[in-house]
N, C-alpha and C positions, 0 to 999 in steps of 0.2 A: 573661475576661469577667470576670461579675459572683460573688463569692464571698462566703461569710461565714464566717472565717478563725479558729482558734486561733493565739496568739500564742505565743509563748517561755513567755508567765504563763499561759497556761490563762484567756485572757479574748477573749474571741471581737468580731470587729472586719469590718465591711468591707475587699473589698479588689475591685483589679481585677489576674487573672494570667490568662495564659495559656492556650488555646483549649486542651484532650488532645488527642492526635491517634493515633488507633485504633491498636494494633497487625493487627498482620494475619492477628489472629483475632479483634477486638471490634469493636461501633459502635461508630457517635458518637450518646453522643442529647443528641438537644435537651429539658430538661428542661421541662416541662408544667404537674406538680406533685410537691410529692417529701412521706412522710406525714414526725412526727416522733411516737418512740419514747422511754420514763424511757430507754435506756442512752445518751440522747444528752444529756441531761446528765449522768446518774451517769459518762461518761469524763471530764466534767469538772474530777466530785466528789471520784470513788472511787478509789481506788488498785486494783483489783484490773482494772473494767470499763476503766482505760486504758493495761492491758497490751494491751486490743484496738485502740487506738489504729493504723489505718494511712497518718492523713488527717489534715493542718491542718484540712481541709472535711467534717466530724459532717456524719448522713443517712443514709440507711441502704436506702432506697425512692421507688423515684420513677415515674411512669409521664409516655412524650415521644412523641418523633417522633424514630426516625433521618435522619440528615441527612447523615453518611460510612458508612463501614466499606474495614475490609478486605479484599486481597487474596484470603485464604481463608474467604471470609461467602459462600453460597449458600443460607442460610436467610432472611435477611432484603432486600429493597430500597431504595431513599433516600426517606422518602414514609410511610414502616411506620409506625400506630401500637401501639406497645411499650407492657409495665410488666413491672419488676426488681422482685429484690431485689437489693440490689448488695452490701449490708455492705458487709466492704474486701477488694470482689476487682475494685472499681474503681479508676479510677484517680484518683478522691478522693469524696468521699462526693457527697451529695446534696441539701447549701444551694449548688448555684452553678445558675449556666445550662446546661452543657451534663457531660455526664461517659459516660466510653467503658469498655464491660462487655463484656467474651466473649460470644460469637454465645452458647455453649449456656449462659446465664443466665438470659437472655433471653424473655422469654414475647408472642402478640400482645395488645396489649390486648381483652377482650372487648369487640363492635361494640356490644352496649345497653344502656354504661352510658360518664360522664362521664371525662375524665382525675383529673379530684379523685378518683371512688370507684377506680379504679385502684390510683392511689396508694395509697389503704388498704389492702388484699390483702396487698401480699406482708410485712409480717415480723410481721402476727397472725393470719393464714392459713394462711404455714407454719406459724406454733408449731399451732396448735390443731389444725391437721390431722396433725402428728408427733404428736402428743398421743392422738385419738384410733385413730388408728392402732394408735400402742405399745401402746396400754390392749387390744386382741381381745377388748372386752368378750362376755360371755356371757350373754341375754335374761333373768336369773335376776339379774344382776348389776346391784349400788348403787353411783351414782357422785356424792359431794356435788363444787359447781362455787361456790370461791370469787370474785368480783371477777365475776360472769357476766354484766357488762353493759358491759366494760370490752372492746377493742379483743379482745386472743383468746379469753377472759371469751363473747362474742358469736358469735365464728367458730365453740368447741368444741359450746354448744347446737345453730347450726345446724346441724354434721354429727351429730351425735345425731341432732337431730331430723329432718332427714334419712333416717338410717338407721334410722327407726321404732324407737329406745331409748328407752324409756319412764322407766324408774325413774332420773331424776334430781331432785337438791335444786338450790338454786340462793341463793346469801344475794343480796342488793341493800342500799341504802341506804336508799332513797326511793324516793317512789310515783313519781315520772313513768317509773325505773331497771324498777319493775316492769310499769308496761306497754306497754315493751320487753320484756321474755322473752314478757306474754301475746301480744306481737302472734309470735311466736319460734315461738309453739307450746305452750308450757309451765301450767303450770295453778292458778289462782292457790293451792293447799293446798303445790304444792311449789316457792314462793317464800316466805324467809325473811327480813326486816331481818336486819341483823346486831348493827343496836341493841336488841335485842331482852336485855333485861332478865339475861334465864336463855336464851342459846345456845345452847350445848351439847342444854341440855330441846327447842326449840323443833325441830332436825335431827333430833333421831332422831323425834323425834315425827311429823315428818312423812314418815321412813321407818319407820313402822308399825313404833317404837319395835326400832330396830334397826342396830346399828352399823354401815357402810356397808365394804366391800370396794374403792370409791375416793376416795384426796380429791385431787381437783385443784386449788390450792391456787394464783392467782394474787394473790395480796393479800401473805402474810406475817407476819412481827412476831408481831403477838398471834392472828392465821384461821391460824398455824401449830402454833397452838399447839390452837386448837379443833380444830380438822380434824383434828390428831395423838390430841384426848380421842375424836372420836365413831367410828373409824377401829378395825375389828375384828382383834384377833390375825392376822397376818399378812396384813395390807389391803398396799396399798399406797397412797402418797403421792408427788402427782407434784408432783414441783418447775418453778417455771418464775422465779422470780424467785432462788433463790440466799439470799430469803433467811431461812430457819428462824431460831427462838429459842433458847437451848441450854434451854431449858425443856424450847421443844417439838423437841427432839433426841434429850431424854432420852427422852419417854415412848412417842417412835418405834422406836426402840432398847426399852426394852424390851419392848412389840409386839410386837419381830422383823419391825416395816415395811420394805416393801420398799422405797426410794428413786429413784424415775425423777426424770434430772433428762432433762431436756429443754431444747435450743441448737443451734437453727442455725450458729450457728455452728461447731459439730465439721461441718459437711460442707465446707467451704469448708474449712478444714483438711486433706482428704484430695482435697479439689483434685473434689469428686464432685457436681460440676455439674445431674447432674443430679435431681439430688435438686430444686434449685431449678428448669425450666426444668417437669421432670417435673410435680409438684407446683400450680403453678399453672397451668400447662393444665389441671390436673383439678380445678380451681378455675375458672377460668373456665369450661370444658363447663359446671361445678353450676349456675354463673351463667346460661347461655346457655339452659341446658335448665329454668328456673327449678325447677330442686330448692333453694340457698339466694338470699335476696335481696343484692346488692351490702350495703356498710357505711355503718352511719349517716355521715358525716363533717363536721366542719365547719372552715370555713376560716378563717385565721385572721389571714390575710394577707398583698401578697404577697411577695416574697422581700427583705427586707431585715431588718437584724442587728436592728430592736421584732420584727418580727416571730417573729424563731427565739424573744428571749430572755422575750417574751408569753408564746411553747407551752411555753414548759420550764419557766414558772413554771405555767403549770393544767397540767402534765401534773403538778410534783415536790407541790402543793399538791391533788391530785384530786379535780382541777373542770371533769372532760375533760364530764361529764355522760353517760358513756356516751357519747358521739360522738370519728372519730378524729382528729386533729388533723393539717388539711393545711392547706401554702402552696402560692402558684401563683408558677410564676413565665412 
């Protein structure tokens, strides 16, 4: 099968390798579309993320068709359309024509959406749902969401709105992204441009002059400092990026802030496969029932080295414009 592979020098290249054979508890999926995530290029460049690398083939999410199955697989049949957050639990990553994964992490693709839309769900959707579930928000709590039109941010906003939670302030960097959030149900006064000269003051004004109970930071670095500044004493900082700056960490410590780390990877460490399947099924039901919309996506190209390199560049330079980047197979 065709695949995009990392060599021993951590450089990407195209290769033809043997198609995986599913184990007794696995299904073999012919991939129709796969999604790109920042961790993909971070695994090439970042020593911390590189420790999570289990296969020379990158890619952590996809949609496709079951073409083979192991003897102990009973939920799926050949020809079923499915989607999956494979993480490091598959035979290889999703930058390939096929992947074998445990049946226990696979969900049926929502019938109302395309393979491309389905491939845009797992990583961002699971992260967003975990975030909202773990917050256990009360009606009067206030929440700041930075990077709100990114993959995870869009899902966070959708889940909050679907739960009829109102006290949201979100940051964007363009008029186009403002329109995206208006389309998701936020009001104009809840949306602040992060390029504002006095961003912290603008955020507090949007929150009726009050410090925030929760800060969901999906950007990190400079935005981690802003988020720390506008959180109340004993508030909660939700870290999805692991990019808290030193100054932000000091502010958060001094405020007695709870730092909530969000990670899908932790569930694979404990082989808590139901986390993946069960939450994908919840998201699928919300989409099928019209409670939330499918993700915005942009097809970068077909399975090729050029497509992968282009997608990594767009992610690295923050040029996704509120769209999940997808590769067709």
